[in-house]
C-alpha positions as CSV (number, residue, x, y, z in Angstrom):
1,M,232.7,6.7,158.0
2,E,235.3,9.7,157.8
3,D,238.4,7.7,157.3
4,L,240.1,10.0,154.7
5,D,243.1,11.0,156.8
6,E,244.9,7.7,156.4
7,P,248.0,8.9,158.5
8,R,245.8,9.6,161.5
9,C,243.5,6.6,161.2
10,V,244.1,4.0,163.9
11,S,243.7,0.4,162.9
12,G,240.4,-0.9,164.1
13,A,239.0,2.4,165.4
14,A,236.2,2.6,162.8
15,E,235.0,-0.8,163.5
16,D,235.1,0.0,167.3
17,I,232.8,3.0,166.7
18,L,230.4,0.9,164.8
19,A,230.4,-1.8,167.5
20,T,229.7,0.9,170.1
21,L,226.8,2.2,168.3
22,T,225.3,-1.2,168.0
23,R,225.7,-1.6,171.7
24,L,223.9,1.7,172.3
25,G,220.9,0.4,170.0
26,L,221.8,2.8,167.2
27,H,221.6,1.2,163.8
28,S,222.1,2.7,160.3
29,D,219.0,3.0,158.1
30,E,221.4,2.2,155.1
31,P,224.8,0.5,154.6
32,V,227.7,2.4,156.1
33,V,229.6,4.4,153.5
34,W,233.4,4.8,153.9
35,Q,235.0,7.9,152.4
36,S,238.3,5.9,151.8
37,Q,236.3,4.2,149.0
38,R,234.9,7.4,147.3
39,H,238.1,9.0,145.9
40,A,236.6,8.8,142.4
41,L,233.7,11.0,143.4
42,Y,235.8,13.4,145.1
43,E,238.0,13.6,141.9
44,Q,235.0,14.1,139.7
45,A,233.9,17.1,141.9
46,L,237.3,18.7,141.7
47,A,237.3,18.2,138.0
48,S,234.0,20.0,137.6
49,L,235.3,22.9,139.8
50,I,238.6,23.2,137.7
51,S,236.5,23.0,134.4
52,R,234.5,26.1,135.9
53,G,237.6,27.9,136.9
54,L,236.6,28.0,140.4
55,V,239.8,26.4,141.9
56,Y,243.4,27.0,141.5
57,P,246.7,25.2,142.3
58,C,248.7,26.6,145.3
59,G,252.2,26.1,146.1
60,C,252.3,27.8,149.5
61,T,253.5,26.0,152.7
62,R,251.8,26.8,156.1
63,R,255.0,28.6,157.1
64,E,254.8,30.8,154.0
65,I,251.3,31.5,154.6
66,A,251.9,32.5,158.3
67,D,254.7,34.8,157.3
68,S,252.5,36.6,154.8
69,L,249.9,37.2,157.3
70,T,252.3,38.5,159.9
71,R,253.8,40.9,157.4
72,V,250.4,42.5,156.8
73,H,249.3,42.2,160.4
74,A,246.3,40.1,159.5
75,R,247.0,36.9,161.4
76,H,243.9,34.8,162.1
77,S,243.5,31.8,164.2
78,T,242.6,29.7,161.1
79,L,245.4,31.2,158.9
80,A,243.1,32.8,156.5
81,Y,244.9,32.4,153.1
82,P,245.9,35.7,151.7
83,G,245.6,34.6,148.1
84,T,249.2,34.4,147.2
85,C,248.6,31.9,144.4
86,R,245.4,33.2,143.0
87,D,247.0,34.7,139.8
88,G,249.6,31.9,139.4
89,L,252.2,29.9,141.1
90,H,255.0,32.3,140.5
91,G,257.6,29.6,140.0
92,K,256.5,27.4,142.8
93,T,255.4,23.9,142.5
94,A,251.8,23.1,142.9
95,R,251.0,21.5,146.3
96,A,247.4,21.9,146.8
97,W,244.1,23.0,145.1
98,R,242.1,25.8,146.6
99,L,238.6,27.0,146.1
100,R,238.5,30.7,145.1
101,V,235.8,32.5,147.4
102,P,234.2,35.7,146.4
103,D,235.0,39.2,147.5
104,G,232.9,41.9,148.9
105,H,229.2,41.2,149.9
106,A,229.2,37.9,148.1
107,A,231.7,36.6,150.5
108,R,229.2,36.8,153.5
109,I,227.5,33.5,153.9
110,G,224.5,33.5,156.4
111,F,222.5,30.6,157.6
112,E,220.1,29.7,160.4
113,D,221.5,27.2,162.8
114,R,218.6,25.3,164.4
115,W,220.3,25.3,167.8
116,M,222.8,28.2,167.7
117,G,220.5,30.6,165.8
118,P,221.6,33.2,163.1
119,Q,225.1,32.7,161.8
120,M,227.2,34.8,159.5
121,Q,230.8,34.3,158.2
122,D,232.7,36.4,155.7
123,L,234.8,33.9,153.7
124,A,237.2,36.5,152.3
125,T,238.4,38.0,155.4
126,Q,237.8,35.1,157.9
127,V,238.7,32.2,155.8
128,G,240.2,32.9,152.5
129,D,240.5,30.6,149.5
130,F,240.4,27.2,151.3
131,V,242.0,23.8,150.4
132,L,240.0,21.0,148.6
133,K,242.9,18.8,148.1
134,R,245.9,18.9,150.3
135,A,249.5,18.9,149.5
136,D,249.9,15.3,150.7
137,G,247.2,14.2,148.3
138,Q,244.5,13.8,151.0
139,W,241.1,15.1,150.2
140,A,239.9,18.0,152.5
141,Y,237.0,17.4,154.9
142,Q,235.2,20.3,153.4
143,L,235.0,18.7,149.9
144,A,234.4,15.1,151.1
145,V,231.4,15.9,153.2
146,V,229.6,18.2,150.7
147,V,230.0,15.3,148.0
148,D,228.9,12.7,150.3
149,D,225.8,14.6,151.6
150,E,224.7,15.3,148.2
151,A,225.3,11.7,147.0
152,Q,223.3,10.4,150.0
153,G,220.3,12.9,149.8
154,I,221.0,14.3,153.2
155,T,218.5,16.9,154.3
156,D,219.4,17.5,157.9
157,I,222.8,17.6,159.6
158,V,223.2,17.4,163.3
159,R,226.8,17.6,164.7
160,G,229.0,19.2,167.3
161,E,229.4,23.0,167.5
162,D,233.2,22.5,166.9
163,L,232.1,22.2,163.2
164,L,230.0,25.4,163.1
165,D,232.8,27.3,161.7
166,S,233.0,25.0,158.7
167,T,229.4,25.3,157.5
168,A,229.8,28.5,155.6
169,R,232.5,27.0,153.7
170,Q,230.4,24.0,152.9
171,I,227.4,26.0,151.9
172,Y,229.4,28.1,149.4
173,L,231.0,24.8,148.1
174,Q,227.5,23.4,147.8
175,A,226.6,26.2,145.6
176,C,229.6,25.9,143.4
177,L,228.7,22.2,142.8
178,D,225.1,22.9,142.3
179,A,224.1,20.8,145.4
180,P,221.3,21.4,147.8
181,T,222.0,22.9,151.2
182,P,220.7,20.8,154.2
183,R,219.4,22.3,157.3
184,Y,222.0,22.5,160.1
185,L,221.9,21.9,163.8
186,H,225.1,22.2,166.1
187,V,224.8,20.8,169.5
188,P,227.1,21.9,172.5
189,L,230.1,19.7,173.2
190,V,230.6,17.8,176.2
191,M,233.5,19.3,178.0
192,A,236.0,17.9,180.5
193,D,236.6,19.7,183.9
194,D,239.6,21.5,182.3
195,G,237.4,23.0,179.6
196,E,238.6,20.8,176.9
197,K,236.3,18.8,174.8
198,L,236.1,15.1,175.7
199,S,238.1,13.1,173.1
200,K,240.8,10.4,173.1
201,Q,243.3,13.0,172.0
202,N,242.7,14.7,175.3
203,G,242.9,11.5,177.3
204,A,239.2,11.0,177.8
205,A,238.1,7.6,179.0
206,P,235.7,5.6,177.1
207,L,232.1,5.1,178.1
208,A,231.4,2.1,180.3
209,L,228.9,0.0,178.1
210,D,229.4,-3.4,179.6
211,T,225.8,-3.9,180.9
212,P,222.3,-2.8,179.9
213,D,222.1,-0.5,183.0
214,A,225.5,1.2,182.0
215,I,224.1,1.7,178.4
216,L,221.0,3.4,179.7
217,V,222.8,5.7,182.1
218,A,225.0,6.7,179.2
219,L,221.9,7.4,177.0
220,K,220.2,9.4,179.9
221,D,223.3,11.5,180.5
222,A,223.4,12.3,176.7
223,A,219.7,13.4,176.8
224,S,220.3,15.6,179.8
225,H,223.2,17.3,178.0
226,L,220.9,17.9,175.0
227,G,218.4,19.6,177.4
228,L,215.8,16.8,176.9
229,P,213.2,16.5,179.6
230,A,214.2,15.1,183.0
231,S,211.4,12.6,182.9
232,L,213.6,10.6,180.6
233,G,215.5,9.7,183.7
234,N,212.6,7.5,184.8
235,V,212.6,5.2,181.7
236,A,213.6,1.7,182.6
237,Y,214.5,0.1,179.2
238,R,216.6,1.2,176.2
239,E,213.7,0.8,173.7
240,D,211.4,2.8,175.7
241,F,214.1,5.5,176.0
242,Y,214.6,5.9,172.3
243,A,210.8,6.2,171.8
244,A,210.4,8.9,174.5
245,A,213.7,10.8,173.4
246,T,212.7,10.9,169.8
247,L,209.3,12.3,170.6
248,A,211.0,14.9,172.9
249,W,213.6,15.9,170.3
250,R,210.9,16.1,167.6
251,E,208.8,18.4,169.9
252,R,211.9,20.6,170.5
253,H,213.5,20.9,167.1
254,G,210.6,19.8,164.7
255,L,212.2,16.7,163.6
């Protein structure tokens, strides 16, 4: 359960997510792990990176980074860090910890996404040294998921394509921590009529899951979005749906 960003966590939201998965018939193979209870593991990983000289403290604010990029005409949508604090804080107060990414050819991280195909990202020019621990003391998503995946022995990651851009950073961080790299598969997002992804932030209505029929409809809609066979629309029971959908997914993606 990714509940690290405490200021943004809504009380009861995590429990509601788990209850919804249960209604859909999706049950975890192992006990649910909560990131908010794993700070010691993240601290241990950061300490390991510090001992190897792979991270450094940064005193820059978002505004300072944006101003620096504007001056060199290198503004990027993700505000690629220009390396201001790479060689020291220069009198600034440490605010965050950043992972030092390589330069040149070593910065080019390529991988094969099992849905999106071959991917390549230059960490030096497209991302820059990225944050592992934020100025407010919160752990960054990139560090938390890499540590969690290794600890849980994750071999395959299936997630939305909005996280495709994070994958190269995670692969590089895995190498820095001597962690294995899982296989990745990023699925297309479900979009609203206005082109925005469906989310509570954008005012999307929750799924209607009050009856077995409504649950089955939601599952069939999801299968259709994932490009699974239209024959799944003829399945009459949830248990039969999962058996057929799992087989179809395995035939398409090798799982």
